[in-house]
C-alpha positions, 0 to 999 in steps of 0.5 A: 040157572044157578042157586047161591046159598049164603052160609055166613059172613065174616072177615076183615073189612079193611083187607082191601088194596087201598087200605093196604096202601094207606098202611104202607104210607103210614108205615113209611111216614113213621119210618121218616118221622124225623123228616116229617118233624124237621119239615113240619109234615102232618099225615093221616092214620088208616082207620084200623092202624095203632098210634105210636108214641108221640103221634098226636104231633103228626096225626091230623084230619086236615086237607094237607095230611090227607093230601100228603097221605094220598101223595105217598100212596101214589108212589107206594102203588106200583110197590104193592101191585108189582112187588117191586121197589120203585128204584134201586136207592130205596129213597123217594123224592116227593113234594108234601105240604107242611102245616103252613100249606107250602109245598116242601121237598122231602126225601123219604127212605122207604123201608121195603123189607118192613113193608113186604113183612107187613103185607105178608103178615096182614094178608096171611092173617086175612086168609087164615080168617077167611078159612076159619070163617068158611069152615065155621059157616059150613060147620059139618056140611063141608061140600066136596068143592068150594069156588072162591072168587078173588075180587079186586086188584089186591087179588092180583098180588103175588102174596094173595095168589100164593097163599091160595096156592095159585102161582100164575106164570106170565101168560096167566098174570096177563089173562087174569089182569084182562079178566079183572079190568073187564 
């Protein structure tokens, strides 16, 4: 038997993989705001995201806006999980739903450099907050060893692994993927 002792809690409740994907979609919509204006495309905002000037014209709490966000999230998922751009052109052709409920073909430029910077900054801040909370929880009684369980699909990210000093080779990545899916 092992005894687990709870020393404290804290952190960023919006740091999970799905939340980060919502932010990537939101940033991509914002980058393509002129396309959204011309095609009358509405989208949703992540709970912890900032509004932007004129956002009231684009942000809606409708089924169409939520569907548009989900469609773009599904296109950006492979980028988040692998860190690789989905195509060399940087343009995603995607059918979205306009304000009248009609399917509209759109071409979005995906700002990969901006998305990578966002992920790096957001995850670094989350890991920093984690270690700050950990230090505060243990106060002066920091044990010789602390084991951290990285859980969820986001923990497979090269950014997350790198910040914890874990740079896996291909074999370790396969093993890590098998452990987290079983």
